[in-house]
C-alpha positions as CSV (number, residue, x, y, z in Angstrom):
1,X,29.1,-17.5,-4.1
2,X,28.2,-18.3,-7.7
3,X,25.5,-20.8,-6.9
4,X,23.7,-18.6,-4.4
5,X,24.3,-15.5,-6.6
6,X,22.7,-17.3,-9.6
7,X,19.8,-18.4,-7.4
8,X,19.3,-14.9,-6.1
9,X,19.2,-13.6,-9.6
10,X,16.5,-16.1,-10.6
11,X,14.4,-15.3,-7.6
12,X,11.8,-12.6,-8.2
13,X,11.2,-10.2,-5.4
14,X,7.7,-9.5,-6.8
15,X,4.7,-10.2,-4.6
16,X,3.3,-13.6,-4.2
17,X,0.2,-14.2,-6.3
18,X,-2.2,-14.4,-3.3
19,X,-5.3,-12.8,-1.9
20,X,-3.7,-12.5,1.5
21,X,-1.6,-9.5,0.3
22,X,-4.5,-7.2,1.2
23,X,-5.2,-8.8,4.6
24,X,-3.1,-7.2,7.4
25,X,-3.5,-10.1,9.8
26,X,-2.4,-12.6,7.2
27,X,0.6,-10.5,6.2
28,X,1.7,-10.1,9.8
29,X,1.3,-13.9,10.4
30,X,3.2,-14.6,7.2
31,X,6.2,-12.5,8.3
32,X,6.1,-13.8,11.9
33,X,5.9,-17.4,10.8
34,X,8.7,-17.2,8.2
35,X,10.9,-15.5,10.8
36,X,10.2,-18.2,13.3
37,X,11.1,-20.9,10.7
38,X,14.3,-19.1,9.9
39,X,15.3,-18.7,13.5
40,X,14.6,-22.3,14.2
41,X,17.0,-23.3,11.4
42,X,19.7,-21.0,12.9
43,X,19.2,-22.5,16.4
44,X,22.4,-24.0,17.8
45,X,24.8,-22.6,15.1
46,X,28.0,-21.1,16.5
47,X,29.4,-17.7,15.4
48,X,32.1,-19.5,13.6
49,X,29.5,-21.6,11.7
50,X,27.4,-18.5,10.9
51,X,30.3,-16.7,9.4
52,X,32.0,-19.4,7.4
53,X,31.8,-18.9,3.7
54,X,30.6,-22.4,2.9
55,X,27.0,-21.9,2.0
56,X,27.5,-21.8,-1.8
57,X,30.2,-19.2,-1.2
58,X,28.2,-17.1,1.2
59,X,28.1,-17.2,5.0
60,X,24.8,-17.7,6.8
61,X,25.2,-14.1,8.0
62,X,25.3,-12.9,4.4
63,X,21.9,-14.5,3.9
64,X,20.6,-12.9,7.1
65,X,21.9,-9.5,6.0
66,X,20.4,-9.9,2.6
67,X,17.0,-10.7,4.1
68,X,17.4,-7.7,6.5
69,X,18.2,-5.5,3.4
70,X,14.9,-6.5,1.8
71,X,12.9,-6.1,5.0
72,X,14.1,-2.6,5.4
73,X,13.2,-1.8,1.8
74,X,9.8,-3.4,2.1
75,X,9.1,-1.5,5.3
76,X,9.9,1.8,3.7
77,X,7.8,0.9,0.7
78,X,4.8,0.1,2.9
79,X,5.2,3.5,4.6
80,X,5.7,5.3,1.2
81,X,2.7,3.7,-0.4
82,X,0.6,4.2,2.7
83,X,1.4,7.9,2.5
84,X,0.0,8.1,-1.0
85,X,3.2,7.9,-2.9
86,X,4.4,5.5,-5.6
87,X,6.8,2.6,-5.2
88,X,10.4,3.6,-5.8
89,X,11.4,0.0,-6.5
90,X,9.8,-0.6,-9.9
91,X,12.9,-2.3,-11.2
92,X,13.8,-4.2,-14.4
93,X,15.2,-7.7,-13.9
94,X,18.7,-6.4,-14.5
95,X,18.3,-3.6,-11.9
96,X,17.0,-6.2,-9.4
97,X,20.1,-8.3,-10.1
98,X,22.4,-5.4,-9.7
99,X,20.7,-4.2,-6.5
100,X,21.1,-7.7,-4.9
101,X,24.8,-7.7,-5.8
102,X,25.2,-4.2,-4.3
103,X,23.5,-5.2,-1.1
104,X,25.6,-8.3,-0.8
105,X,28.8,-6.4,-1.5
106,X,28.0,-3.6,1.0
107,X,27.0,-6.0,3.9
108,X,29.2,-9.0,3.2
109,X,31.4,-10.1,6.1
110,X,29.6,-8.2,8.9
111,X,29.9,-10.0,12.2
112,X,27.2,-12.4,13.3
113,X,26.1,-10.1,16.2
114,X,25.4,-7.3,13.7
115,X,23.7,-9.6,11.3
116,X,21.3,-10.8,14.0
117,X,20.7,-7.3,15.1
118,X,20.0,-6.1,11.6
119,X,17.7,-9.1,11.0
120,X,15.7,-8.4,14.2
121,X,15.4,-4.6,13.7
122,X,14.5,-4.8,10.0
123,X,11.7,-7.3,10.7
124,X,10.3,-5.2,13.5
125,X,10.3,-2.2,11.2
126,X,8.4,-4.2,8.6
127,X,5.9,-5.4,11.2
128,X,5.4,-1.9,12.5
129,X,4.9,-0.5,9.0
130,X,2.3,-3.2,8.3
131,X,0.5,-2.5,11.5
132,X,0.3,1.2,10.6
133,X,-0.4,0.7,6.9
134,X,-3.4,2.4,5.3
135,X,-5.7,0.4,3.0
136,X,-3.7,1.8,0.1
137,X,-0.5,0.5,1.8
138,X,-2.1,-3.0,1.8
139,X,-2.8,-2.9,-1.9
140,X,-0.3,-5.4,-3.4
141,X,-0.8,-4.1,-6.9
142,X,1.1,-0.9,-6.0
143,X,4.3,-2.6,-5.1
144,X,7.4,-3.2,-7.2
145,X,10.5,-5.4,-6.5
146,X,9.9,-5.3,-2.7
147,X,6.5,-6.9,-2.9
148,X,4.0,-6.7,-0.1
149,X,3.9,-10.5,0.5
150,X,7.0,-12.5,-0.2
151,X,8.3,-16.0,-0.1
152,X,11.8,-14.7,-0.2
153,X,12.7,-15.7,3.4
154,X,11.4,-19.2,2.9
155,X,13.8,-19.7,0.0
156,X,16.8,-18.7,2.1
157,X,15.6,-20.8,5.0
158,X,15.5,-23.8,2.7
159,X,19.1,-23.1,1.5
160,X,20.3,-22.8,5.1
161,X,18.5,-26.1,6.0
162,X,20.2,-27.8,3.0
163,X,23.6,-26.4,4.0
164,X,23.1,-27.6,7.7
165,X,22.3,-31.1,6.5
166,X,25.3,-31.2,4.1
167,X,27.6,-29.9,6.8
168,X,26.0,-32.1,9.5
169,X,25.5,-29.0,11.8
């Protein structure tokens, strides 16, 4: 867990520095594409492989649940900011680290079926929120730790790809 934990602590949840953060179509495409890439990396893994704690101390399901955690937060942030309110996730680096540890601790060890369900539902909530977002909700400058556009999922996809290659799965 230490290596992934350390990597998570070094990964900023802040928005990607890109103009596409204000383009609804580009955001939707980003989140659909990154999910397709993640799901393709998961293809063929058994429940036993998904839940074994061999990905730097985490299970693949722990990564999926971590991503779902952030998708849920991001979806609520889009709704909140679209409604004219401020981000509630303006965090310090320490708060971000603590929040990631809390999310991992609360969701760790959930069965793969639940992890897959959480992953699917949270992404759909995010896509729905982006579809309904107001122009204000598409203003990336208003977001905190759960940035509007994120490369977060791609990082986890890369870690899972590396793990599959190492394990020869």
